[in-house]
C-alpha positions in Angstrom: -0.1 0.3 0.1 1.5 3.3 -1.1 2.8 5.2 2.2 1.0 8.4 1.8 -2.5 6.9 1.9 -1.6 4.8 5.1 -0.1 8.1 6.4 -3.0 9.9 5.3 -5.5 7.5 7.0 -3.5 7.4 10.1 -2.7 10.8 10.8 -6.7 12.1 10.2 -7.5 9.2 13.1 -4.9 10.7 15.2 -5.9 13.7 14.8 -9.6 13.4 15.6 -8.5 10.9 18.5 -5.9 12.7 20.1 -8.0 15.6 21.3 -11.4 14.8 21.2 -10.2 11.3 23.0 -12.2 8.6 23.1 -14.9 7.6 25.8 -14.3 9.6 28.9 -16.0 7.0 30.9 -15.1 3.8 29.2 -18.5 2.7 28.6 -19.6 -0.5 26.3 -22.2 -0.1 23.8 -24.1 -2.5 26.5 -23.8 -0.5 28.8 -24.8 2.4 27.8 -27.9 0.9 25.8 -28.5 -0.4 29.8 -28.5 3.1 31.1 -31.4 4.0 28.1 -33.4 1.4 29.5 -34.2 3.1 32.7 -35.4 6.4 33.5 -32.3 9.3 33.5 -32.5 12.8 33.9 -31.7 14.8 30.5 -28.6 15.1 31.1 -27.2 11.5 31.4 -29.4 10.8 28.2 -27.6 13.5 26.0 -24.4 11.9 27.8 -25.1 8.8 26.7 -26.4 9.8 23.4 -23.3 11.4 22.7 -20.9 8.5 23.5 -23.2 6.2 21.4 -22.5 8.7 18.2 -18.9 9.1 19.1 -17.1 7.3 19.7 -18.9 3.6 20.2 -20.8 3.8 16.1 -18.5 5.8 14.4 -16.2 4.0 12.9 -18.8 1.0 11.4 -22.2 2.3 11.2 -23.1 6.2 10.1 -27.1 5.9 10.2 -26.7 4.8 14.2 -23.8 7.2 14.9 -26.3 9.9 13.1 -29.0 8.8 15.0 -27.9 8.8 18.5 -26.2 12.3 17.5 -29.2 14.0 16.4 -30.9 12.5 19.5 -28.4 14.5 21.8 -28.5 17.8 19.8 -33.1 17.6 19.7 -32.7 17.2 23.9 -29.6 19.4 24.4 -31.7 21.9 22.5 -35.0 21.6 24.2 -33.5 21.6 28.0 -31.1 24.9 26.2 -27.9 22.9 27.4 -25.6 25.1 25.4 -22.5 23.5 26.0 -24.0 19.9 25.9 -25.0 21.0 22.1 -21.9 21.7 21.2 -20.5 18.5 22.2 -23.4 16.6 20.2 -22.7 19.0 16.8 -18.9 18.3 17.6 -19.3 14.2 17.7 -21.8 13.7 15.1 -19.4 16.2 12.9 -16.4 13.6 13.6 -18.8 10.9 12.6 -19.4 12.9 8.9 -15.5 13.3 9.2 -15.3 9.8 9.7 -16.9 8.8 7.0 -16.5 11.5 4.3 -18.9 14.1 4.2 -17.4 17.1 4.4 -20.0 19.6 4.0 -22.4 18.3 6.8 -19.0 17.8 9.2 -18.0 21.3 8.5 -21.5 22.5 9.0 -21.6 20.8 13.1 -17.9 21.6 13.6 -18.9 25.0 12.9 -21.8 24.6 14.9 -20.0 23.5 17.5 -17.3 26.3 17.4 -20.2 29.0 17.1 -22.0 27.4 20.5 -18.9 27.3 22.6 -18.0 30.7 21.8 -21.0 32.1 22.7 -20.5 30.3 26.5 -16.7 31.3 26.3 -16.1 27.5 26.5 -12.8 27.4 25.2 -11.9 23.4 25.4 -14.8 23.0 22.9 -14.0 25.7 20.6 -10.6 24.3 20.7 -11.3 21.1 19.7 -14.2 22.1 16.9 -11.3 24.4 15.5 -8.9 21.0 15.5 -11.7 19.0 13.7 -12.0 21.6 11.2 -8.7 21.8 10.3 -8.9 17.6 10.1 -11.5 18.1 7.4 -9.2 20.7 5.2 -6.2 18.4 5.6 -8.5 15.4 4.6 -8.9 17.5 1.2 -5.3 18.4 1.2 -6.2 22.4 1.4 -3.0 21.9 3.9 -2.5 25.9 4.2 -6.1 26.4 5.4 -6.0 23.5 7.7 -2.4 24.9 9.3 -4.3 28.1 9.7 -6.8 26.1 11.7 -4.7 24.1 13.7 -2.8 27.2 14.8 -6.0 29.1 16.2 -6.7 26.1 18.0 -2.7 26.1 19.5 -3.0 29.7 20.5 -6.6 28.7 22.6 -4.3 26.2 24.0 -1.4 28.8 24.8 -4.1 31.4 26.2 -6.2 28.5 28.1 -2.5 27.2 29.2 -3.8 24.0 28.8 -0.4 22.4 28.0 -1.2 18.9 28.0 -3.1 19.6 24.7 -0.5 21.6 23.6 1.7 18.6 22.4 -1.1 17.0 20.4 -1.8 20.5 18.7 2.0 20.7 17.7 1.6 16.9 16.1 -0.8 17.9 14.5 1.1 21.0 12.6 3.6 18.7 12.3 2.2 15.9 10.1 0.9 19.1 8.1 4.2 19.5 7.2 4.7 15.9 6.7 2.1 16.3 4.0 3.6 18.6 2.2 6.7 17.1 2.6 8.8 19.8 4.5 10.3 17.1 6.6 12.7 19.5 8.6 9.6 21.9 9.8 7.6 18.6 10.8 10.6 17.4 12.6 10.7 20.7 14.3 6.9 20.8 15.5 7.5 16.9 16.5 10.3 17.7 18.7 8.7 20.4 20.4 5.9 18.2 21.2 7.7 16.0 22.8 9.8 18.4 25.0 6.2 19.5 26.3 5.0 16.1 26.4 8.0 15.3 28.6 7.1 18.0 30.9 3.7 17.1 31.3 4.1 13.5 31.6 1.8 13.0 28.9 2.7 9.1 27.4 -0.2 9.5 25.1 2.2 12.7 23.3 4.8 11.1 23.9 4.3 7.7 21.8 3.1 9.8 19.2 5.8 12.6 18.9 8.4 9.2 18.8 6.2 7.4 16.2 6.1 10.5 14.1 9.6 11.6 14.5 10.9 8.0 13.8 8.3 8.7 10.2 10.6 11.5 9.3 13.7 9.9 9.7 11.9 7.2 7.7 11.4 9.9 5.2 15.0 10.7 5.6 16.4 7.4 4.7 18.1 7.8 8.0 16.5 4.2 9.4 18.6 3.2 11.9 17.3 6.7 13.6 14.1 5.5 12.9 14.7 2.9 14.6 15.6 4.5 17.5 12.9 6.6 18.1 10.6 4.3 17.6 11.9 1.9 20.3 11.7 4.5 22.5 7.8 4.7 21.4 7.9 0.9 22.2 9.6 1.4 25.3 6.5 3.4 26.9 4.3 0.9 25.4 4.9 -1.3 27.7 3.2 0.6 30.8 0.4 2.4 29.0 -2.2 0.3 27.7 -3.6 1.5 24.7 -4.4 -0.7 21.7 -4.8 2.0 18.9 -1.5 3.6 19.4 -0.2 -0.4 20.3 -1.7 -0.7 16.6 0.2 2.0 14.4 3.2 1.8 16.4 3.6 -1.6 15.8 2.7 -1.2 11.8 5.4 1.6 11.6 8.0 -0.9 12.6 6.8 -3.4 10.2 7.2 -0.7 7.3 10.8 0.2 8.3 11.1 -3.2 8.5 9.8 -3.6 5.0 11.9 -0.4 3.9 14.8 -2.3 5.0 13.9 -5.6 2.8 13.4 -7.8 6.6 10.1 -9.2 5.1 9.8 -12.0 7.4 9.8 -9.6 10.5 7.5 -7.1 8.9 5.3 -10.2 7.8 5.1 -11.7 11.4 4.3 -7.9 12.9 1.2 -8.0 10.6 -0.1 -11.5 11.9 0.2 -10.0 15.5 -1.6 -7.3 14.5 -4.6 -8.7 12.6 -6.6 -9.5 15.7 -5.7 -5.9 17.1 -8.0 -4.2 14.0 -10.8 -2.3 14.9 -12.5 -0.6 11.7 -12.4 -1.9 8.3 -10.1 1.3 7.3 -7.2 -0.7 9.6 -8.0 -3.9 8.5 -7.4 -2.8 4.9 -4.3 -1.1 5.8 -3.2 -4.1 7.0 -4.4 -6.3 4.2 -2.8 -4.8 1.4 0.7 -4.1 3.6 0.7 -7.8 4.0 -0.2 -8.4 0.4 2.8 -6.7 -1.1 4.9 -8.6 1.8 4.1 -11.6 0.5 4.1 -10.8 -3.2 8.1 -9.5 -2.3 8.5 -13.1 -0.9 7.3 -14.4 -4.1 4.3 -16.3 -2.3 1.9 -15.8 -4.6 -0.7 -18.0 -3.5 -0.9 -16.3 0.1 -0.8 -13.0 -1.5 -3.7 -13.7 -3.8 -5.8 -14.8 -1.2 -5.0 -12.0 1.1 -5.8 -9.7 -2.0 -9.1 -11.7 -2.6 -10.2 -10.5 1.4 -9.4 -7.0 0.9 -11.1 -6.6 -2.4 -14.0 -7.8 -0.6 -14.3 -5.5 2.0 -13.0 -2.8 -0.2 -15.8 -3.4 -2.4 -18.7 -3.5 0.2 -17.0 0.0 1.6 -16.8 1.2 -2.1 -12.9 1.9 -1.6 -12.4 2.8 -4.7 -8.3 3.7 -4.3 -7.8 0.6 -2.9 -9.9 -1.4 -5.4 -7.9 0.2 -8.0 -4.3 -1.0 -6.4 -5.8 -4.4 -5.3 -6.8 -5.9 -8.8 -3.8 -4.4 -10.3 -1.6 -6.5 -7.8 -4.1 -9.5 -8.4 -3.5 -9.1 -11.8 0.2 -9.2 -11.6 0.3 -12.4 -9.6 -2.3 -14.0 -12.3 0.0 -13.0 -15.4 2.8 -14.8 -13.5 0.9 -18.1 -13.0 -0.4 -17.2 -16.9 -3.5 -17.7 -15.8 -5.0 -15.1 -18.7 -9.1 -15.0 -17.7 -8.5 -14.0 -14.2 -5.8 -11.5 -15.6 -7.9 -10.2 -18.2 -10.7 -9.7 -15.1 -8.7 -8.3 -13.2 -7.3 -5.7 -15.5 -10.8 -4.9 -16.8 -11.9 -3.6 -13.2 -8.8 -2.3 -12.7 -9.4 0.0 -15.3 -13.0 0.2 -14.3 -11.7 0.9 -10.6 -9.6 3.1 -12.3 -12.1 5.0 -13.6 -14.5 5.3 -11.1 -11.6 6.1 -8.8 -10.8 9.6 -11.1 -14.4 10.6 -11.2 -14.6 9.7 -7.4 -11.3 12.5 -7.2 -12.9 14.6 -9.6 -15.8 14.5 -7.3 -13.6 15.3 -4.4 -11.5 17.9 -6.2 -14.7 20.0 -6.8 -15.4 19.8 -3.7 -12.1 20.6 -2.6 -12.5 23.8 -4.7 -15.9 24.3 -3.0 -14.5 24.2 -0.2 -11.5 26.1 -0.6 -13.8 28.8 -2.4 -16.0 28.6 1.1 -13.1 29.4 3.1 -12.0 32.1 1.4 -15.5 33.6 1.5 -15.5 33.3 4.7 -12.1 34.6 5.4 -12.9 37.5 3.6 -16.2 37.8 5.2 -14.3 37.7 8.8 -11.6 40.5 6.9 -14.5 42.5 5.9 -16.5 42.2 9.2 -12.8 43.1 10.9 -12.3 46.1 8.8 -16.1 47.2 9.8 -15.1 46.5 13.4 -11.9 48.5 12.2 -13.6 51.3 11.5 -16.3 51.3 14.1 -12.9 51.5 16.3 -11.7 54.3 15.1 -15.2 56.1 14.9 -15.2 55.2 18.8 -11.5 56.2 19.1 -12.2 59.9 17.4 -15.4 60.1 19.5 -13.2 59.4 22.6 -10.6 61.5 21.4 -13.0 64.3 20.6 -14.7 63.8 24.5 -11.4 63.9 25.6 -10.2 66.8 23.8 -13.4 68.6 25.4 -13.3 67.2 28.7 -9.4 68.5 28.8 -10.8 71.6 27.9 -13.4 71.9 31.2 -10.8 70.9 33.4 -8.7 73.3 32.1 -11.2 76.0 32.6 -12.4 74.7 35.6 -8.7 74.6 36.9 -8.5 78.1 35.6 -11.7 79.3 37.7 -10.9 77.6 40.7 -7.0 79.1 40.4 -8.7 82.8 40.0 -11.0 82.0 43.1 -8.5 80.9 44.8 -5.9 83.8 44.6 -9.6 86.4 44.9 -9.9 84.4 48.3 -5.7 85.2 48.8 -6.0 88.6 48.1 -9.4 89.5 49.9 -8.4 87.2 52.7 -4.9 89.3 52.4 -6.3 92.8 52.4 -8.7 91.6 55.8 -5.7 90.5 57.4 -3.7 93.7 56.1 -7.2 95.8 57.6 -7.5 93.8 60.4 -3.8 94.0 61.4 -4.0 97.9 60.5 -7.3 98.2 62.3 -5.2 97.1 65.2 -2.5 99.2 65.2 -4.9 102.4 65.0 -6.6 100.8 68.2 -3.7 100.7 69.9 -2.2 104.4 68.7 -5.6 105.4 69.7 -5.1 104.1 73.3 -1.9 105.3 73.4 -3.0 108.7 72.1 -5.9 109.0 75.1 -3.3 107.5 77.5 -1.4 110.7 76.6 -4.3 112.8 76.8 -5.4 111.8 80.0 -1.8 112.5 81.2 -1.8 116.0 79.6 -5.0 116.5 81.4 -3.7 115.5 84.4 -0.6 117.4 84.2 -2.6 120.6 83.4 -5.3 120.2 86.2 -2.1 119.3 88.3 -0.2 122.8 87.5 -3.9 124.4 87.8 -4.0 123.1 91.7 -0.8 124.7 92.1 -1.3 127.9 90.3 -4.3 128.2 92.5 -2.3 127.7 95.5 0.0 130.2 94.7 -2.2 132.9 93.6 -4.6 135.3 95.4 -8.0 134.0 95.7 -10.1 136.0 93.3 -12.3 137.0 96.6 -9.3 138.6 97.8 -8.3 140.0 95.1 -11.5 141.9 94.3 -11.7 143.1 98.2 -8.3 144.4 97.9 -9.5 146.2 94.5 -12.4 147.6 96.4 -11.0 148.5 99.6 -8.5 150.3 96.8 -11.0 152.2 95.0 -12.3 153.2 98.2 -9.3 155.0 99.5 
């Protein structure tokens, strides 16, 4: 199986599972149905429906997953539980991502983001952005996908949810891997690895080691690829996760295959077979196993494996797989000189290739539509942003004008207060001076009065002395009269 196809399947599942997580309650289908069989509060019913939508039915039954997802949406809407409604939209959106219905997937993820934003549910916003990024990644619109992953990473940094940061860094690295910028991808994977160590996040640590191994395998540095994959395997010994174990071991088998150590690769594929939980993993394993048998020149075994892969791919209309499988089967029949089956395989190969081309054309049209919608949304966002900027500028201008008026009022008020203070000080000074002058005048008046009293006393005293020394008026009159008579 071509590596690019395997890596795309692997990365898509990782991007969805790494952040959205599997069942947080570890409830099986039977336990969930047992909950539904008894009277339950609305919130419990919503949570149960959401679990049945994702992850219980997501990988193998679209109708059931959508049914339970819609039940969760209906009940959440009825009781106006915005948070659970956002989660229900996100989970049914993941189901549509898994089954390739991009339009509905995008609708539900955007609804989830809008609802989460409405109540400032940061984690919900982050997860919805991640899932929208996955949708664009599946359409190979890498720059668009990266913009959503980086936006999601920004929320991770804002909320200081450093444990989630590792997964987001890995997502960005996967984008760069897809566009064959291995050095840039390696930079993100190494950052994720360092953060995972700090957070003791074994899941992200295993994934980052596995991704680093993949990059070194691309670079043909097989020894380093094995070194980092061994580190992932070492942690896996104490970390019970069948999903991670499957893909780490699958990576290991591909490394052995690249080294032409086909028997070791085959041995790993055989051990992985019981671990398969969905058709996508099963087809991946069957095609890789069939390729190994071809390399080992075990044509009958390869033919048996490819026929099994053909049956599953046909049932699920996996045209790309069918085109590849019928081509490989045709090669085997050609070596066997079985012209009848060879002709049948080649005829079907061409038909599936044409169907795949038509499918790809349809997908390209959908991708172009998706890209157009993204550009239109970006334009709308930029127009909205520009409108907001104009409003903000108007507000700033109004605030500046108000500030100028306020400043003038303040200056006038301060000037008025200063004048009042100066006048008050002047009046106070004048009053104080007048009071002082009045006091001086009063004191001077008192002194004058005292002097006057003293002068009057002296005059009276002199008068008394004078009166005492001079003859009395009656005496003088008597003497004058006497003189006149004589």
